[in-house]
VMD Tcl script that draws the C-alpha trace (Angstrom):
set ca {
  {-23.86 13.41 -17.52}
  {-21.04 11.08 -16.44}
  {-18.79 12.46 -13.72}
  {-15.26 11.23 -13.04}
  {-12.86 11.05 -10.15}
  {-9.13 11.09 -10.70}
  {-6.11 9.58 -8.97}
  {-2.58 10.94 -9.44}
  {0.31 8.55 -8.85}
  {4.03 9.34 -8.69}
  {6.36 6.35 -8.55}
  {10.14 6.25 -8.38}
  {11.62 2.76 -8.93}
  {15.07 1.57 -8.06}
  {17.31 1.55 -11.16}
  {17.24 -2.24 -11.37}
  {14.34 -4.44 -10.49}
  {10.71 -3.77 -9.74}
  {10.91 -2.32 -6.20}
  {9.94 1.29 -5.50}
  {11.96 4.03 -3.80}
  {8.84 6.10 -3.28}
  {5.18 6.00 -4.13}
  {2.78 8.93 -3.79}
  {-0.96 8.86 -4.39}
  {-2.68 12.24 -4.67}
  {0.32 13.82 -2.93}
  {0.44 11.44 0.03}
  {3.31 8.97 0.42}
  {2.36 5.33 0.77}
  {5.18 4.01 2.90}
  {3.74 0.48 2.97}
  {4.31 0.14 -0.78}
  {7.90 1.37 -0.89}
  {9.25 -2.15 -1.16}
  {6.29 -3.34 -3.25}
  {6.14 -3.50 -7.00}
  {4.48 -0.99 -9.27}
  {2.67 -3.54 -11.43}
  {1.01 -5.13 -8.41}
  {-0.17 -1.71 -7.18}
  {-1.48 -0.75 -10.62}
  {-3.35 -4.06 -10.92}
  {-4.91 -3.42 -7.56}
  {-6.12 -0.05 -8.80}
  {-7.61 -1.79 -11.86}
  {-9.47 -4.16 -9.58}
  {-10.93 -1.12 -7.83}
  {-12.25 0.28 -11.14}
  {-9.42 2.73 -11.95}
  {-8.31 3.06 -15.57}
  {-4.91 4.44 -16.59}
  {-5.45 7.43 -18.85}
  {-2.01 9.09 -18.96}
  {1.62 8.27 -18.24}
  {4.69 10.50 -18.19}
  {8.23 9.29 -17.54}
  {10.84 11.85 -16.45}
  {14.07 10.19 -17.54}
  {16.24 12.82 -15.85}
  {15.01 11.89 -12.36}
  {13.52 8.46 -13.24}
  {10.07 9.38 -11.93}
  {6.86 8.00 -13.37}
  {3.66 10.03 -13.27}
  {0.44 8.15 -13.88}
  {-3.15 9.47 -14.00}
  {-6.10 7.19 -13.46}
  {-9.83 7.83 -13.65}
  {-13.00 5.98 -12.82}
  {-16.71 6.85 -12.93}
  {-17.75 8.86 -9.93}
  {-20.54 7.29 -7.91}
  {-23.19 9.94 -7.48}
  {-25.61 9.16 -4.74}
  {-29.00 10.59 -5.46}
  {-30.76 11.91 -2.41}
  {-34.48 11.59 -2.21}
  {-36.69 14.11 -0.56}
  {-38.35 12.63 2.49}
  {-42.00 11.80 2.02}
  {-44.45 14.16 3.59}
  {-46.21 12.74 6.60}
  {-50.01 12.82 6.82}
  {-49.88 15.60 9.41}
  {-47.70 17.78 7.16}
  {-50.11 17.37 4.28}
  {-53.09 18.49 6.39}
  {-51.39 21.68 7.61}
}
mol new
graphics top color blue
foreach p $ca { graphics top sphere $p radius 0.5 }
foreach p [lrange $ca 0 end-1] q [lrange $ca 1 end] { graphics top cylinder $p $q radius 0.2 }
display resetview
C-alpha cells in the first residue's frame, strides 16, 4: 500500500508584491525565505516531488495555509544471510 508524507506550509505575504513576512514549514520558521517569493519556494517543493493538495486563505489575517504530499520512500530491510557456521549449528 502506498504511504505518504506531508508538509504543512504557512505563508504570510506583504500586502503588495510577492515578498513574504513569514514562512513556516511544519511549524518551523524559515528565516532565509522571508524576503523570498512564495511561487519560487512552491516550485522548489514541486522539484522535490511535493504536490499541493490543499490551500486555505485566511483573509482576516492574510495568512495562506498550504498542504503538500509526496510518496513516502519505504526502505525495505533485508534479513542478513546466514553464514555457513550458523547453518551447521
